N, C-alpha and C positions, 0 to 999 in steps of 0.2 A: 797196143803196140804193133808196129808195122816193121817188116813185111809180114803178111799172113796168108798162107803158111810159108814157112821158110825151110829149105833143105841145106844141110851142111854135111861135109865129110869130116873124118878124123883130122884134127888140127886146122881145119878151115875156119876162117873168121867170117862173121855175119853181123852187120850193124842192125840194131833195133832202134826205133824211134818211139819214145813214149808219147802218148796223147794225154796231157795233163788237164784236169778240170780246174786247176788253181789259176786264176787270172793274173795274179801278180808274181808268184814265185813258181816257175815251172821246173825247178831243180828236182832231181830224183837221186836216190842212192840205188845201187845195183847189188844183187846177190844171186848166187847159184846154189841150189839145195840148202838155202838158209845161211850160207857162208858169204859174208860181205866180200864182194869181188870174185868169189869162187876160189878154186885152187886147181892144182895139177890133176887131181883125181876126177873132178866133175866138169872141168873147163873153167875158163875165166871170163868175166865180163868187166869191162873197163868203164871209167867214168864217162866216156864218150858213148856208151851203149853198145860197143862192139863185143860180141860174144865169140870166144875162140874155143872150139871143141877140144877135148883132151886128146892126147896122143894115143891113149889106149882106151878100150871100152870101159866106161864106169860100171860099177856094180852098186845099185841096179842100173840098167841102161837107160832108164827114164829119169831125166833131170828137169828141174823147174828153174827158169830164169825169172827173177822178180825185180820190178822197178817200184820203189816206194817214194811217195811224195815227201820232200823235205819240209814243206809248209804244213802238211797234214799227214803225219806218219801213219794214221790209220787207213789212209787211202793207198792202194797199191794195185799194180797190174802184174799178171804173170803170163809167161809163155809156158803153159802147162804141157807136160808130156813131151819134152824134147827127147826124142828117142834116138840115142846115139848108136849108130851102126857102123860097121866097117866101110860100107859104101856110102850111106846117106843117113842123115839125122833129120827127121821131120819135126819141125818146130812150129806148132800152131800158136798164134799170138793174139792175145786180147788184153787190153789195158783199160782200167776203170769201168769194169762191167757194171 
C-alpha cells in the first residue's frame, strides 16, 4: 500500500493505493481495526482508499488499516501500527507482503 510511510493528524484524510497481485480483478474492500469501513472511534476508510483519522484519540492509539482482495479474500495488505497522535499519526504501509 502506498504512501509508505504516511503521517496524518487528527481528522486528516490520507489516500492509500493498494498494489494488487490479482491481474484481472484489482478491487479491494477496506477495514480499520477489523471493522468494514471503520467507524468514528478508530477512523474511517472509504471505498476509494482514503483513510480519515478520528476526531479523538482511539484506545488503543495503534490502529490497522486493511485492504482485502475481492477476487482472493485470503490475500490482504495492512498499514500496521497507524499510531494516532494529537499532532501526527505515523502509518507504515505494506500490501501483499
